[in-house]
N, C-alpha and C positions, 0 to 999 in steps of 0.2 A: 599319564591320565591328568595328574594336576596341571602339568605345564600345558596340555592341550587346551584345558579350560581357561587357564590364564591367558594364553594367546588369544581366544576366541573373546574373552572380555576386552582384551587391550584393542582387538580389530573394532569391536563395536562401538568402544567409548572413544576412540580416535575423533569419529565424526558421526553422530547418528545421521545426520543428512547426506552422508556418502552414499547410504544404501538407495537413495533416490537415483543416483546416477547410473545404476545398474540396468535401468530401463531407458537409458538415453541412447540414441543414435546418432549418427552423422547429419540427419535432417533437422536437428535442433539446433544448429549452429549456422552461421551466415559466412565465415571466411572459407576461402577455398583452399588457402595456403595456412597450414598449421602454426602456430607460434613455438617458436624454440628458445630456450635459454630467456624465458621471460621473466623481467624483474617484477618484484610487487608493485612498485610504483607504477609501472605500466600496465600493470593488470589491473590495479584500481581505476584507472583513467578508461581503459576499454570497458569494464563493467558500467561504470558511470553513464556511458554513451550507448551500450548495447544490450545490457540487461533487459529482459522481457518484463519483469514484473514492474521495474522502475519506469519503462515506457508506459504501460498500462495506468500507472499511478498519475503519471504527467498528464494523461488524458483526462483522468477524474478531476486533476486540478484545474485543466483547462476548462473543463464543463461548468466547475464551481465560478471561474472567472465570468463566464457567460451568463450565469444566473444572477451574479452581482450586477451586470450591466442590465439585464432585464429588470430586475429590481429599480434600477435608477431610473429606466426608460419610463415607468409608470409617473413619474413627476411631470413629464412633458405633454401628457395628455395623448388624445387620439384624434387623428385626422382621416376622415373616410371620404372617399368618392365613390358615389353610386350612381350609375347611369341604368335608366329602366326604359323598356320598349314595350308598350301594351297594347292591347287592341280588345275592345269589349262593345257589346250592346246591351249591358246591364244598364238599367235606368239611372241608378244610383252612382255606378262608374262614370258613365257618358257625362251626367251633370256635373259630377266631381271633376271629370277631365276638363270640362269647358271653363269652371271656375279657375281650375289651377292654372290655365292657359290666358285667364282674364278674357275669355270670349262668351261668357255667359249672356243671354239676352232674355226680355220679357216674352219672346216667341218659344222659349224653351219651358215656359209655365203653361203654354197652351194659348197665348194671347192672340196668335195668328189665326186660331179657330172661332174668335169671337163673331157673332152675327151682328153686325151694325144697324141691319135694318129693323130689328126688333120683333122679326115673325117668328124667331124661335129664341130658346134661352140665350141670352148673350154669352153667357160663362160655361161651358160644358163642365159636367161634374167630374168628368175623368178625361183630361186633356191627352189626346193621342201623341201629340209631340214630346209630352212630359215622360209618358208611360212606354211608350214604344219608339224610343229613339232610334235613328240610324246608327250602324256601327262605325265607331271612332277610334282613330290611333291616337295613342298617347305616348309622348317622348319626354321623359323627365332626367334632368341632371342635378344633382344635388351633393354639395360639399359640407360636410359635417364635421366640426370640432368640438370635443369636450375635454376639458381639462380640471383636475382637481386644484381647488384654490387653498383648503383648508381641510386637513384630516386628522387634526389633534394630534400630530406627530407618528400616525402610523406608517405612512410611507417612509419618512425619514428613518424610523427605526428598523423597518423591513430591510431598506439599504444598507444601514450599518450591520445587521444580523448576516445578510447575504456576503458581505464584504468579509466579515469575520470567519464565515464558513470557509470563504476561499482561502484564508490565511490558514484555517485549520487543515484544509486540505494540503496547503505546502508544507505544514509540519507533519503531516502523515507521511508525504514523499521523502521529507528529511529523516524520519524515523525508519523508513524501508530502506533509504540509502544507508544509514547507520547500520542497518542489519546486515545488509550486503557487503559492507566493508568489514564487518565483523567476520561474515561466512568466508569471505575470499581471502582475508588475511590469515584466518584460523586455518584454512585448507592449505595455505603456502606452508604454514609452520607444520602442519600435519604430514605434509609430504616430506619436507626436511627430516622432521623427527623419524618417519619411517625410512627414509633413505639410510639415516645413522643406524636404525635398527638393524636394516638389511645389511650394512656394512659390518655391524657387530656379529650378527648371525653368520656371516661368510667367514668371518674369523673364527668363530667357533667350529664351523664345518671342516675348516682347514685343519684345526687342531685334532679333530675327530679323526681326519684322514691320516695325520701323523701318528695318532694313537692306532689307528687300523694298522699301519704299517709296522709299529712296534710290535702288536701282538701277532702279526704274521709272521715276522722275524723270530720272535721268542717261540713261537709254535713250531718252527722249522727246528728250533735247537732243543725243544722238548721242555721249555720253561712255561708254556703257556697251553691251555686246553681248548678244545673246541667251542665249549660254552663262553669262554672269554669272546672269542671271534664274533660269536653271535650276539653277545650283549652289546659289543660295540657297532656291530650292523645294525641292531634295532635302535641303538641311540641315533646314529647318523641319518637313519631314515627319519627319525621323528623329527631332527634338526632340519632336515631338508624340507620336510613336510612345512614346519614352521616358516622356513625362509619362503617357500612357495606361497604360502597364505600372506605372507607380508607383501611380497610382490603383487599378488593379486588385489590386497588392500590399496597398495600404491596406484594401481590402474584406476580402481574406484574413485581414489581421490582426483585424478586427473580429469576422469569423467565429468565429476562434480564441478570442477574448475571452469571445465569446458562450458557446462550447462550455465552457471553464473555469468560468465563473459560473454555466452553466446558465439563464442568461437573457439575452435578446437586449439586446445594446447598440448604440446608433445613432451615440453620440458621446461623447467624453470630454474631460477638462480637461488640455489639453497640458501636459508637463513639460519642463523644461530638457533638452536633448538630451544633456547630458552628466551621467551619474549621480554622485552625491556616493560617496566613498569611505567605507568605515566603519572605525571605529577597532579595530586589531587588536592585542590583546595574547596572547603566546604560552600565558599560563597559563590565560586565559579560554578560548582556543582548545582546549586540552587537557581543559578541564573542560566545556565545552558542545557540544562537535562530537559528533553524534549517532552517527556510525560508531564513535568512540572509546566513547562509552558503552555501545553494542551489544557491542563487544569486551569491555568489563570486565565487563557483565553475563553473557556467554558465559562469561568466566572462573569467576563465582561459581557458574554452573551445573553446569561441569565439577568444581569442588569437591564439590558436592552430589553429583554422579555418583559420585565416589569413595566418599563415606560411604555411597551407596545399595548399591555393590558390597560394602563391607564388612560390611553387614547380612547376607549371604548366609552368613557364617560363623557367624552367631548364630542361637539357636532361635528360634522362634516359639510363643506360648503363646496359644490362644483359650478362651472360655469359652462354654458352650452351656447353654440353659434351655427346657424345654419344658412347656407347660400345656395339657390339653384334657379332654374329656369324649366318651364314646361310649355309644349306646344305638341300639335298634331304632325308635326314635321320634325325632324332631328334637328336640334340647334338653331332653328329657326326662330329669328327675332330674339335671340337670347336676353339682350339687354332690356329690351322693351318689356319682356314678360318675365322679367326675373322677379325673385322675392328672397327675404331672409326673415330669421327668427333667431332672436338672442334671449338668453335668460339665465338665471340662477336658481340654484336649488339647495336649500339647506335641510339635512336629515340629523335628528337628534333622538337617540333611543332613551326613552325617560323611564322605562321599566320593563325587564325581562325575567323577572322570577329570581333576581340575584344574582344570575348567571354570571354577569360580568365582575360582580364583587368576589365571588368565589374564585373565578379565574385570576383575578389580581391577587389574592390570598395564596392560590396555588403557586403562582409565580414567584411570590415572595419566599415562600417555603423551599422551593428549588433552589432559589439563590442562596439561602442560608444552608442547605445541604452541600451544595458545590464549594461553598465557601470552606466548609470543614472538610471536604475532599481534598483540596489545595493543601490545606495544613497536612493532611493525613499524607499527601503526595510528598512533601517536602520531608516530613520526618521519617516517611518510609524508604525513601531513596537514599537519605543520608544513612540510616540503619543498614541499608542493603550494602553500601559501599564499605562502611565500617567492618562489617561481616566478612565481606570478598577480601578487603586487605588483611585481615586477621588470618583467613584461610590460605592466602598467597604466601604469607610470612611462614606458615606452619609448612607448605609445599615447599618452601626453599629450603628450609631445615631438611625435610625429609629428602630431598634430591642431593643435599649435600651428603647426607648420611648414605644413601644409596650409591653414589658415587665411589665414596670411600669403601662401601662394601664390595661394590663391583670390582674395584681393582684388587682388593684382598682376596675375593673368591677366584680370580684368575691366577692369582700367585700360589693359591693353595692348590688349585687344580694342577699347575704345572708341577708343583712340589710332589703330589701324590702321583703324577705320571712318573716322575723320576723314581719315587719309592716302587712303584710298580715294576719298573725295568730293573729294580735292585731285589725284586721278590719280597719287599717288607710289606705291601699293601695288594690288596686283592683288585681286579678289575672293577669289582662292584663297587668298592672304596672309590676309586678314581671316577667312575660314572656318577655316584653319588654328588661328588664335588662338582662334576662339571654341570649336574643339574641344579646345584645351588647357583651355579653361574647364571645360568639361564632364568632362574627363578628372579634372582636379584635384576637382571636385565629387564625382564619384563616389569617388575614393579618400577623400575626407573622410568621406563616407557611412559607407564600410566601415569607417574606422578607428576612428569614433565608436561603430559599432556593435559591433565587436570589443572595445573597450574596456569598453562598458556590460556585455557578457556576461561578461568576466572580473570586473568588480566585483559583479555579480549572484552569481556562482560562490563569490567570498571571502565575501559575506554568507552565502549558504547554508551555507558550510563553517563558518564560525565561530558559526553558528546564531543570528544577530542578531535574526531576526524579519524584520519590514517594514522596507523602504527607505524 
């Protein structure tokens, strides 16, 4: 029972992410030909090109690049072309149309209705030509250009902030890539570790087979009992069950690796089960760590935000230019009836209830907060690296000890097997020693897995790239 619990712990601890692979199927991968004997180096290249999460992150990065271009475009103003085709008998519209077309006459005011003989009122009170004009068409083409001349630095800061956010999205992609390198590399080592574990379990099952033959022969000679054979059979069944679970765990690992690479992988080139330690230099950690880089960039963004809020206290100046032509026929006598308007506008908020002041103070407080977060990130990352390095050293010592214990446990088991043949020890004693061998093997597997995970975490933190 203890061995079964230990095995389940190892299977879960090898990689919690392996469980995700259980739900995968062939539709998640793009390659029609499975990869065999795949090296870690090639796997990492495939992952960088085909991993779906990385592709999504790069799309986010591309959108941020477009947002930066959008912010930059605001500096160049806006040019609009508007073409209108209208028809109306509204008195105000018709008179306005004629003015726009430079065709208004005194007759439009009713002067054609004057009675020059003097027999009636020479000027009608409500001229019909003015109030009830004929329906008129109106075609107007207008080209309008508006450009900001001075915004107190708002547009400049907006541009810088959006560029910084694009850089931030690139760092997010780099961080995700770091994570996927970590997961791919760890899965390679998990598979190598499980393969070694399966090999060791196979040797143990072979030893039990030999023990089973010994018991069978001794039983025929009357030196062993039925209970001895049953005990050995039970132990063999337990060992085979552990072997079967280990093989299933390997299948899960391959499924997860296929998911990471978005390509089916059938076999890999096994690695040494103990991952090499990367070189750690404090200055390089603080320079290369992606979380620290993001924190520093966040600090720069808050500096820009302060300048952006300061711009609210300054005026904005814009220029306006319009050119067009109007007539009752489309594009008729365009130059003769053209018009233009140019102008400048200054806008300056003088008071808004101190909202701008408090927004500026809020931005300054945010800047101070992020500045402390940068220092916290530096110290926190360095502390985490030191802690991991200490834990790795501890695991190295544990692995060395367990390796020695495993070798000793194997020799003890072989010795007790010989003693059983000589009638000195019982079959229970032999199986207890064999259980000890399995227990040490499981502990060694767990220790190597834990150590590798910590090594890969250090590698990810210091942003050293591939292991």
